Backbone bond lengths (Angstrom), bond angles and torsions (degrees), N, CA, C in turn:
res aa  C-N    CA-C-N  psi(-1)  N-CA   C-N-CA  omega(-1)  CA-C   N-CA-C  phi
1 X - - - 1.490 - - 1.513 111.00 -
2 X 1.372 119.62 -37.57 1.421 120.84 -176.82 1.568 108.82 -67.79
3 X 1.335 117.28 -40.26 1.466 119.80 175.60 1.503 111.44 -64.31
4 X 1.315 117.91 -42.66 1.495 122.31 -179.48 1.500 107.80 -59.70
5 X 1.308 120.09 -45.85 1.460 121.92 -179.36 1.528 110.24 -65.67
6 X 1.300 119.66 -33.24 1.398 123.48 175.13 1.539 112.33 -65.05
7 X 1.353 115.48 -46.76 1.459 118.39 176.03 1.504 112.44 -59.41
8 X 1.366 114.77 -42.81 1.478 119.05 -178.50 1.513 111.30 -64.70
9 X 1.328 117.81 -44.48 1.460 122.46 -178.44 1.529 109.63 -62.71
10 X 1.337 116.77 -43.94 1.505 120.84 178.98 1.500 108.61 -64.61
11 X 1.341 118.85 -44.76 1.471 119.53 -177.16 1.528 112.08 -60.87
12 X 1.355 115.92 -43.24 1.431 118.65 177.95 1.499 113.93 -63.60
13 X 1.307 117.77 -41.86 1.419 120.04 175.38 1.494 117.31 -62.92
14 X 1.310 114.76 -40.63 1.477 118.79 176.36 1.536 112.48 -68.40
15 X 1.345 114.72 -37.94 1.462 117.89 179.41 1.586 110.29 -67.52
16 X 1.289 114.95 -35.89 1.475 121.60 177.88 1.494 109.02 -62.79
17 X 1.331 117.71 -42.87 1.443 121.00 -177.58 1.566 110.74 -63.08
18 X 1.342 114.38 -42.48 1.446 119.27 178.92 1.562 110.79 -66.63
19 X 1.302 119.13 -42.90 1.495 121.45 -176.27 1.485 111.49 -75.22
20 X 1.277 118.68 -30.66 1.472 121.25 -176.41 1.509 114.25 -87.72
21 X 1.365 116.28 -15.07 1.483 119.99 177.66 1.493 110.92 -56.79
22 X 1.361 122.70 -52.63 1.456 120.58 -176.65 1.526 111.27 -68.09
23 X 1.345 118.59 -25.88 1.441 118.91 176.89 1.571 109.92 -68.21
24 X 1.284 115.17 -38.75 1.473 120.42 179.63 1.557 106.57 -64.82
25 X 1.308 118.71 -44.82 1.444 123.58 -175.69 1.494 113.46 -69.69
26 X 1.341 117.51 -40.86 1.449 122.72 -170.31 1.563 110.90 -89.17
27 X 1.335 115.80 -35.29 1.445 117.46 -172.39 1.559 113.27 -113.89
28 X 1.277 118.74 -49.47 1.485 120.92 -175.32 1.533 109.63 -67.76
29 X 1.334 119.06 -50.00 1.418 118.22 -175.49 1.536 114.83 -62.54
30 X 1.320 118.55 -51.99 1.451 118.26 179.49 1.525 114.52 -60.77
31 X 1.338 116.97 -37.16 1.458 116.89 -179.50 1.466 111.84 -71.19
32 X 1.321 118.51 -31.47 1.494 123.15 -179.70 1.486 111.73 -73.52
33 X 1.339 119.13 -26.24 1.430 121.73 -175.96 1.547 114.63 -69.01
34 X 1.299 115.56 -13.89 1.491 120.64 -170.14 1.514 109.04 -61.46
35 X 1.274 121.69 -58.74 1.474 125.25 -178.18 1.528 109.95 -139.57
36 X 1.334 116.42 154.28 1.472 119.18 179.21 1.530 112.21 -60.30
37 X 1.299 124.06 -43.82 1.469 120.22 177.20 1.472 112.73 -60.68
38 X 1.349 117.65 -39.23 1.452 119.87 178.40 1.497 110.87 -68.05
39 X 1.348 116.37 -34.44 1.491 119.75 178.23 1.514 110.59 -61.27
40 X 1.351 116.38 -48.65 1.471 118.59 -179.15 1.495 112.68 -62.24
41 X 1.268 115.97 -43.28 1.502 121.81 -179.71 1.521 110.69 -63.21
42 X 1.390 114.67 -49.30 1.471 117.62 -178.03 1.511 113.76 -67.37
43 X 1.358 116.81 -43.77 1.452 119.65 178.59 1.509 111.93 -61.85
44 X 1.310 114.06 -42.12 1.449 120.53 179.81 1.525 112.01 -56.69
45 X 1.344 115.94 -55.05 1.450 123.05 -174.92 1.526 109.81 -63.06
46 X 1.311 116.08 -41.38 1.500 120.64 -178.36 1.468 111.21 -67.11
47 X 1.373 118.53 -46.42 1.430 121.62 -177.57 1.577 109.22 -67.09
48 X 1.311 119.15 -40.33 1.466 119.90 179.38 1.547 110.77 -67.79
49 X 1.328 116.33 -36.13 1.471 117.31 175.37 1.481 110.12 -62.01
50 X 1.304 120.41 -42.81 1.486 121.24 -179.49 1.519 110.23 -68.87
51 X 1.321 120.47 -44.20 1.474 120.62 -175.90 1.524 111.43 -69.10
52 X 1.329 117.37 -41.36 1.456 121.10 179.33 1.520 110.94 -69.00
53 X 1.375 115.55 -32.78 1.469 118.79 178.22 1.543 111.02 -68.06
54 X 1.327 118.94 -37.95 1.460 121.54 178.40 1.513 109.75 -64.84
55 X 1.299 115.22 -46.45 1.493 120.79 -175.85 1.616 108.48 -64.45
56 X 1.378 113.40 -42.15 1.485 117.37 178.44 1.528 112.01 -65.18
57 X 1.289 114.78 -35.30 1.523 117.98 179.25 1.545 109.27 -66.10
58 X 1.348 118.06 -41.12 1.417 120.12 177.15 1.497 112.64 -61.07
59 X 1.349 116.49 -39.83 1.442 120.95 179.91 1.520 113.09 -68.81
60 X 1.373 113.83 -52.65 1.443 116.95 -170.19 1.579 112.10 -81.47
61 X 1.308 119.17 -34.04 1.435 119.59 -177.96 1.517 110.77 -97.37
62 X 1.362 115.84 -45.43 1.458 119.78 -177.99 1.514 117.08 -79.15
63 X 1.332 113.75 -19.91 1.464 118.05 -179.28 1.531 115.46 84.52
64 X 1.333 114.29 10.57 1.489 118.06 -177.94 1.509 109.07 -71.01
65 X 1.315 115.85 150.39 1.459 122.49 172.14 1.518 108.84 -104.19
66 X 1.310 119.07 107.36 1.448 123.56 179.19 1.489 107.32 -123.51
67 X 1.342 116.30 114.49 1.396 120.38 -179.80 1.547 111.98 -70.18
68 X 1.301 115.49 160.52 1.503 120.84 175.87 1.491 111.03 -55.56
69 X 1.357 116.63 141.05 1.465 121.52 -177.04 1.525 107.69 -89.28
70 X 1.325 116.14 137.62 1.535 119.05 175.60 1.519 110.22 -56.48
71 X 1.297 112.82 154.18 1.442 121.23 -174.82 1.563 110.90 -96.82
72 X 1.380 113.10 132.76 1.490 118.86 173.15 1.510 106.79 -119.56
73 X 1.341 118.43 124.91 1.422 117.56 176.79 1.523 109.96 -79.33
74 X 1.300 115.30 110.20 1.447 122.38 -175.22 1.459 115.15 -74.87
75 X 1.316 118.90 135.28 1.487 124.74 172.56 1.518 107.43 -162.38
76 X 1.317 112.64 171.64 1.452 119.18 177.47 1.509 111.60 -56.85
77 X 1.316 120.29 136.97 1.438 122.02 177.67 1.544 114.24 92.50
78 X 1.283 118.98 1.22 1.402 124.64 176.49 1.534 110.95 -89.21
79 X 1.326 119.31 129.15 1.428 126.21 177.67 1.547 110.26 -121.00
80 X 1.296 115.69 124.08 1.477 120.52 -177.12 1.550 108.78 -112.44
81 X 1.297 114.91 123.51 1.505 119.60 174.17 1.514 108.05 -107.79
82 X 1.311 113.60 133.13 1.459 120.03 -175.44 1.499 110.03 -133.80
83 X 1.370 114.93 141.90 1.481 115.26 169.89 1.481 111.17 -72.63
84 X 1.364 116.29 167.05 1.446 119.58 -169.68 1.498 109.01 -125.96
85 X 1.370 116.32 104.81 1.444 123.43 178.72 1.496 114.59 -109.02
86 X 1.361 118.35 -30.74 1.476 119.37 -170.62 1.518 108.94 -164.08
87 X 1.347 114.13 175.30 1.418 121.81 176.91 1.598 111.26 -66.59
88 X 1.289 114.90 -15.35 1.421 120.21 -178.58 1.563 112.19 -80.85
89 X 1.311 116.55 -5.82 1.445 120.52 179.59 1.566 111.75 -62.85
90 X 1.320 117.41 -36.81 1.474 119.59 178.05 1.501 112.48 -66.24
91 X 1.352 121.00 -47.46 1.439 121.00 172.83 1.538 113.09 -57.24
92 X 1.325 115.78 -35.55 1.458 117.25 179.52 1.507 113.21 -68.45
93 X 1.296 116.93 -44.61 1.504 118.41 -178.54 1.521 109.27 -68.11
94 X 1.328 116.67 -38.88 1.503 119.98 178.06 1.536 108.47 -60.69
95 X 1.311 117.05 -47.13 1.449 121.80 -179.33 1.552 111.42 -61.91
96 X 1.324 117.70 -28.05 1.484 119.27 -177.19 1.495 111.81 -76.28
97 X 1.327 118.06 -30.21 1.532 123.00 -172.30 1.503 107.24 -89.32
98 X 1.321 113.94 124.61 1.454 121.11 -179.13 1.518 109.67 -114.69
99 X 1.366 114.79 148.60 1.458 121.55 175.31 1.536 113.97 89.53
100 X 1.311 117.88 -13.93 1.413 122.12 -179.45 1.543 108.12 -163.65
101 X 1.360 117.19 -168.51 1.435 118.22 -179.65 1.536 105.89 -126.94
102 X 1.322 119.41 157.57 1.432 122.86 178.51 1.546 111.16 -95.08
103 X 1.346 117.30 148.30 1.431 120.30 160.67 1.516 107.79 -90.24
104 X 1.340 118.01 125.68 1.458 120.99 -172.83 1.531 109.76 -112.43
105 X 1.322 113.95 124.88 1.458 117.71 174.83 1.547 109.75 -64.70
106 X 1.307 117.04 121.40 1.512 124.68 -164.19 1.474 111.22 -131.73
107 X 1.342 116.92 150.83 1.437 121.29 175.84 1.558 112.74 -64.89
108 X 1.284 116.92 139.85 1.471 122.18 -177.26 1.503 110.68 -60.59
109 X 1.344 120.60 -36.68 1.405 122.39 -174.57 1.516 114.42 -61.80
110 X 1.336 118.77 -16.43 1.417 123.23 174.91 1.492 114.99 -78.86
111 X 1.392 116.37 -5.53 1.471 119.16 -175.73 1.520 113.22 -74.79
112 X 1.360 116.93 -13.94 1.439 119.47 -171.16 1.544 109.78 -132.65
113 X 1.332 114.37 141.78 1.490 122.48 165.34 1.516 113.09 76.74
114 X 1.250 121.81 4.86 1.462 122.35 177.02 1.575 109.55 -108.83
115 X 1.283 120.24 114.06 1.447 123.68 -176.12 1.577 109.09 -52.91
116 X 1.261 117.08 139.04 1.428 125.54 179.63 1.496 113.80 67.47
117 X 1.363 116.64 -55.49 1.472 121.07 -172.91 1.546 113.69 -62.56
118 X 1.365 115.09 -44.19 1.441 117.88 -179.30 1.523 110.38 -63.88
119 X 1.302 119.64 -44.22 1.405 123.68 176.39 1.503 112.99 -60.78
120 X 1.346 115.51 -39.99 1.479 120.01 179.88 1.521 111.99 -63.93
121 X 1.311 117.92 -39.29 1.478 121.52 179.99 1.531 108.71 -61.15
122 X 1.308 116.56 -42.53 1.510 118.47 176.42 1.503 112.22 -70.69
123 X 1.327 117.07 -41.70 1.474 120.64 -175.05 1.526 109.91 -66.43
124 X 1.304 116.59 -43.70 1.479 121.94 -176.55 1.524 111.66 -86.04
125 X 1.335 116.45 1.03 1.479 123.29 178.98 1.535 112.60 53.39
126 X 1.344 115.60 49.96 1.463 118.94 175.96 1.517 107.01 -68.25
127 X 1.327 115.79 136.92 1.500 116.82 170.79 1.568 107.91 -69.42
128 X 1.279 117.48 143.74 1.517 119.45 -177.93 1.522 108.98 -120.14
129 X 1.291 113.72 152.32 1.450 122.77 176.61 1.551 110.86 -128.67
130 X 1.266 116.26 156.08 1.478 123.37 178.72 1.523 108.55 -149.58
131 X 1.367 116.00 105.08 1.512 118.16 179.40 1.477 113.41 -60.87
132 X 1.352 118.02 -19.19 1.477 119.51 -176.56 1.494 112.33 -98.44
133 X 1.356 117.74 6.59 1.413 118.64 -175.65 1.503 112.48 -71.37
134 X 1.344 116.68 155.69 1.449 119.77 175.11 1.585 110.32 -77.58
135 X 1.307 115.41 172.15 1.485 118.12 -173.26 1.511 114.34 -58.14
136 X 1.349 115.05 -36.77 1.474 118.60 -177.59 1.559 109.76 -70.29
137 X 1.324 117.18 -43.59 1.462 118.40 177.55 1.503 113.08 -67.34
138 X 1.336 114.73 -34.80 1.495 118.54 177.48 1.515 111.10 -62.50
139 X 1.312 116.41 -38.72 1.538 121.21 178.20 1.535 107.50 -63.14
140 X 1.318 117.54 -44.65 1.489 119.05 179.07 1.476 112.98 -61.51
141 X 1.332 115.12 -40.82 1.512 119.53 179.94 1.502 111.29 -68.15
142 X 1.283 118.75 -41.76 1.452 121.35 177.50 1.518 110.83 -64.93
143 X 1.356 117.16 -34.94 1.474 119.52 176.09 1.495 111.06 -66.07
144 X 1.356 115.66 -35.64 1.477 118.12 178.92 1.516 112.43 -69.49
145 X 1.323 116.50 -34.43 1.486 120.22 173.79 1.487 110.47 -66.84
146 X 1.292 119.81 -41.90 1.495 126.35 -176.27 1.584 105.28 -65.54
147 X 1.306 117.15 -46.16 1.465 120.15 -179.73 1.488 112.38 -61.46
148 X 1.354 115.40 -42.57 1.446 120.29 -177.33 1.555 108.91 -67.78
149 X 1.335 117.46 -40.52 1.429 120.33 176.67 1.503 115.50 -62.88
150 X 1.343 116.84 -36.47 1.478 123.15 -179.87 1.516 112.11 -71.98
151 X 1.349 114.80 -41.50 1.444 117.16 -165.39 1.540 115.14 -112.77
152 X 1.306 117.75 -7.65 1.506 118.55 -172.38 1.551 109.98 -63.30
153 X 1.285 115.39 131.26 1.480 121.17 172.31 1.512 113.75 -93.99
154 X 1.386 117.06 8.93 1.389 122.77 174.70 1.551 110.95 -126.79
155 X 1.309 122.95 168.73 1.472 120.99 178.44 1.548 112.57 -63.37
156 X 1.307 115.55 159.35 1.429 123.83 174.04 1.515 105.92 -114.05
157 X 1.341 118.19 144.28 1.458 124.40 173.83 1.527 107.80 -128.58
158 X 1.311 115.15 143.05 1.410 122.59 178.79 1.553 112.87 -146.33
159 X 1.280 114.17 146.05 1.521 120.36 174.52 1.488 107.60 -102.21
160 X 1.317 119.45 97.01 1.445 123.23 -171.89 1.555 114.20 -63.50
161 X 1.334 118.14 -20.97 1.441 119.89 176.30 1.529 111.34 -68.96
162 X 1.311 116.87 -27.59 1.417 120.30 177.10 1.484 116.27 86.07
163 X 1.302 117.54 -24.32 1.471 121.04 -177.04 1.545 107.23 -148.10
164 X 1.328 117.81 159.60 1.465 121.27 -179.62 1.499 112.66 -68.71
165 X 1.307 114.50 144.83 1.478 118.01 178.16 1.490 111.97 -76.39
166 X 1.328 115.34 137.70 1.522 118.79 -178.99 1.501 110.62 -84.18
167 X 1.331 118.20 -20.10 1.442 118.58 -177.16 1.553 115.26 -126.96
168 X 1.319 113.28 8.82 1.465 118.57 178.91 1.517 114.66 89.05
169 X 1.361 117.45 -15.20 1.441 119.04 178.56 1.544 112.87 -76.72
170 X 1.367 116.35 166.78 1.384 119.58 175.13 1.544 110.62 -76.86
171 X 1.311 117.98 119.83 1.501 121.34 176.58 1.477 109.42 -77.36
172 X 1.302 111.65 174.76 1.477 120.92 173.64 1.497 109.97 -65.16
173 X 1.316 118.31 146.02 1.476 120.96 177.96 1.477 109.29 -77.24
174 X 1.356 114.68 145.02 1.411 122.86 168.33 1.591 104.31 -108.97
175 X 1.313 114.66 86.76 1.471 119.28 -159.45 1.542 118.14 -82.54
176 X 1.356 117.43 1.86 1.418 119.22 -174.47 1.539 114.38 -54.23
177 X 1.296 113.96 -50.11 1.478 119.96 179.93 1.557 111.87 -66.14
178 X 1.312 115.79 -42.90 1.494 119.49 179.85 1.502 111.67 -64.42
179 X 1.336 116.40 -44.23 1.472 117.93 177.96 1.522 111.96 -63.71
180 X 1.312 117.10 -36.69 1.461 118.65 178.62 1.509 109.40 -65.07
181 X 1.318 118.86 -40.42 1.510 122.03 178.20 1.516 108.74 -63.96
182 X 1.262 117.52 -45.38 1.516 118.84 -179.04 1.509 114.36 -61.59
183 X 1.327 114.73 -30.15 1.542 118.60 -177.67 1.525 111.41 -76.06
184 X 1.305 120.32 -9.67 1.461 120.04 -170.76 1.531 112.39 -91.95
185 X 1.340 122.27 -24.65 1.413 123.10 -176.80 1.541 110.05 -172.01
186 X 1.329 115.49 171.49 1.523 116.35 172.07 1.537 107.88 -74.10
187 X 1.363 114.17 152.14 1.443 119.01 -179.44 1.555 110.22 -136.65
188 X 1.297 112.44 155.19 1.475 120.99 165.31 1.571 104.75 -104.10
189 X 1.353 115.32 114.06 1.423 119.60 -168.54 1.523 110.28 -106.94
190 X 1.322 114.89 134.27 1.481 120.55 175.56 1.579 105.70 -122.29
191 X 1.362 114.91 146.63 1.437 120.99 175.46 1.528 106.34 -113.93
192 X 1.364 114.60 117.32 1.438 122.17 178.19 1.537 110.04 -107.82
193 X 1.318 119.36 122.87 1.438 123.67 -175.69 1.521 111.01 -120.16
194 X 1.316 116.36 130.49 1.456 121.52 179.44 1.548 109.01 -115.68
195 X 1.299 117.16 150.95 1.435 122.07 173.96 1.537 110.13 -145.89
196 X 1.322 114.98 154.72 1.456 122.02 178.68 1.501 115.84 95.64
197 X 1.413 115.21 8.06 1.459 119.84 -175.05 1.518 110.89 -111.98
198 X 1.333 119.23 -16.29 1.454 120.17 -163.30 1.569 113.10 -65.72
199 X 1.298 117.30 -26.03 1.502 119.23 -179.19 1.501 111.69 -77.29
200 X 1.380 117.98 -7.35 1.432 125.14 175.13 1.473 108.12 -122.89
201 X 1.384 117.45 51.29 1.500 122.84 -168.29 1.528 111.55 -66.65
202 X 1.377 115.92 -34.95 1.433 119.17 -173.11 1.538 110.16 -120.12
203 X 1.318 115.69 162.11 1.489 118.86 179.91 1.540 111.74 -58.68
204 X 1.319 117.29 -36.94 1.446 120.51 179.53 1.562 111.96 -61.15
205 X 1.358 114.56 -27.73 1.489 120.29 178.81 1.557 111.19 -68.09
206 X 1.336 116.38 -21.42 1.457 120.29 177.71 1.530 112.37 -59.76
207 X 1.363 114.61 -28.31 1.455 118.85 -175.48 1.569 112.22 -64.03
208 X 1.283 114.62 -22.11 1.497 120.71 178.10 1.526 110.29 -83.03
209 X 1.309 115.54 -2.60 1.482 120.49 -178.44 1.483 111.18 107.38
210 X 1.312 114.78 143.73 1.554 119.13 175.07 1.497 109.48 -114.21
211 X 1.375 114.89 0.50 1.474 115.74 -177.33 1.539 116.34 -66.02
212 X 1.374 114.09 -14.72 1.432 117.33 176.92 1.519 113.49 -89.86
213 X 1.348 119.02 0.52 1.423 120.31 175.01 1.508 111.44 -67.37
214 X 1.317 115.19 128.31 1.475 120.91 176.11 1.498 106.46 -124.57
215 X 1.296 117.59 73.34 1.448 123.56 -168.99 1.540 111.86 -82.42
216 X 1.328 116.43 132.97 1.437 122.51 171.85 1.521 109.68 -138.61
217 X 1.328 113.38 158.10 1.461 119.68 -179.00 1.525 110.37 -135.22
218 X 1.299 114.28 154.33 1.449 120.28 177.19 1.534 109.87 -140.57
219 X 1.316 115.30 138.03 1.448 121.88 -176.08 1.547 108.51 -114.75
220 X 1.298 117.26 129.87 1.487 120.75 170.89 1.501 109.39 -127.07
221 X 1.337 114.97 148.38 1.465 123.91 -175.33 1.477 109.83 122.49
222 X 1.352 115.03 -171.71 1.481 126.16 5.35 1.509 114.06 -77.77
223 X 1.297 113.61 156.67 1.465 122.97 174.26 1.564 106.43 -117.50
224 X 1.281 114.89 134.73 1.465 118.72 -178.32 1.530 111.53 -87.73
225 X 1.303 115.04 129.04 1.468 119.84 169.84 1.564 107.29 -115.89
226 X 1.335 115.32 94.31 1.450 120.27 -166.65 1.568 113.31 -88.80
227 X 1.324 115.34 -33.28 1.442 119.60 -170.44 1.559 110.70 -115.85
228 X 1.284 117.89 106.46 1.536 119.94 -179.49 1.479 110.57 -59.23
229 X 1.342 121.11 -16.71 1.472 120.44 178.37 1.510 112.02 -95.00
230 X 1.335 118.76 11.78 1.426 124.73 -177.78 1.510 112.28 -73.43
231 X 1.323 117.93 -178.71 1.412 128.29 -174.77 1.581 107.87 -79.38
232 X 1.397 116.15 94.62 1.450 115.44 -176.88 1.485 112.73 -73.89
233 X 1.316 118.33 -27.43 1.457 122.37 176.08 1.520 110.16 -56.99
234 X 1.306 114.51 -55.76 1.463 120.19 -179.98 1.500 113.40 -60.72
235 X 1.325 117.52 -40.75 1.465 120.20 178.40 1.547 111.52 -64.26
236 X 1.320 116.41 -43.33 1.424 119.62 -176.34 1.574 107.92 -65.40
237 X 1.313 117.07 -42.51 1.460 120.51 177.54 1.539 111.76 -60.88
238 X 1.365 115.26 -41.76 1.504 117.22 176.90 1.502 111.31 -62.61
239 X 1.301 118.22 -41.26 1.466 119.64 -179.92 1.513 111.07 -66.49
240 X 1.322 118.48 -37.70 1.442 119.37 177.45 1.482 108.41 -66.93
241 X 1.284 120.88 -38.83 1.491 121.57 173.51 1.497 113.94 -56.31
242 X 1.346 118.60 -42.72 1.469 122.20 175.35 1.490 110.51 -63.65
243 X 1.299 117.96 -37.22 1.461 122.87 -178.84 1.523 108.55 -65.98
244 X 1.284 117.89 -46.45 1.470 123.17 -176.99 1.547 108.85 -64.59
245 X 1.330 114.19 -43.31 1.517 115.51 -178.08 1.517 109.11 -71.77
246 X 1.276 120.14 -34.48 1.482 121.06 178.68 1.526 111.03 -64.17
247 X 1.316 114.99 -38.02 1.502 117.76 179.46 1.534 109.24 -68.21
248 X 1.323 116.21 -39.07 1.502 118.10 175.60 1.505 111.67 -63.62
249 X 1.354 115.77 -39.05 1.471 117.46 176.55 1.542 112.87 -61.77
250 X 1.315 116.84 -41.85 1.437 121.41 179.73 1.579 110.39 -60.12
251 X 1.298 115.01 -30.97 1.470 120.18 -174.89 1.530 113.30 -89.03
252 X 1.319 115.12 -6.11 1.454 117.51 176.56 1.515 111.76 -69.53
253 X 1.310 122.23 137.61 1.445 122.23 -179.41 1.557 109.45 -57.56
254 X 1.326 112.81 139.68 1.477 119.91 177.00 1.483 114.90 67.78
255 X 1.363 116.19 16.83 1.461 118.52 175.44 1.453 109.82 -95.45
256 X 1.371 116.39 131.26 1.440 121.40 -176.39 1.564 107.47 -85.89
């Protein structure tokens, strides 16, 4: 039964991505292009609809237990750091941010061949990274991150570990992108930590069932980053310390 519910949840999610892709292209994108305020409102509502729909599908169809996500009041100058356990991290961070939508630093490979998601990355102008890129492409990607950090009128979100955890623990930071973001402007920084998802890190893992997901999240902050010329090494290490402690807190018995 657990496996069957996993198959069903994954099938519905994939079908939704295929069916909603043309709606995003034909209706959401043109309507949002009209004015910047309309863009933020339309993109925010659409993205939250998708993120909350995926999480609801996992709960109702797959039998997953995913607690409510803490609330972040989204605005310009907000930076969210999140640990990276699964493909569900993006719906979680989107669900957490209210009032607007985040630009999420995302792997380049997701830009192509994924219904809805690939178009969304381009439409929402997510900065992309590729650890395997050559030096010229890497420079272009870093320039994209720098430009987004300087000019974005919506929050930014980044996974400083750079890759999904294999054991659920907080991995070492790959801080190049985060340091570049910090150097562009002052930020209000939040640390969002999720646990209980790492054993279902990829969509294919849903086939083994998602009913054993016991997902919880914890938010710490805000932390002020006032001086773009400050010590980024020390700040990154402090944020990782908060992330490690928050994960430990989530794993304490009777901790919400």
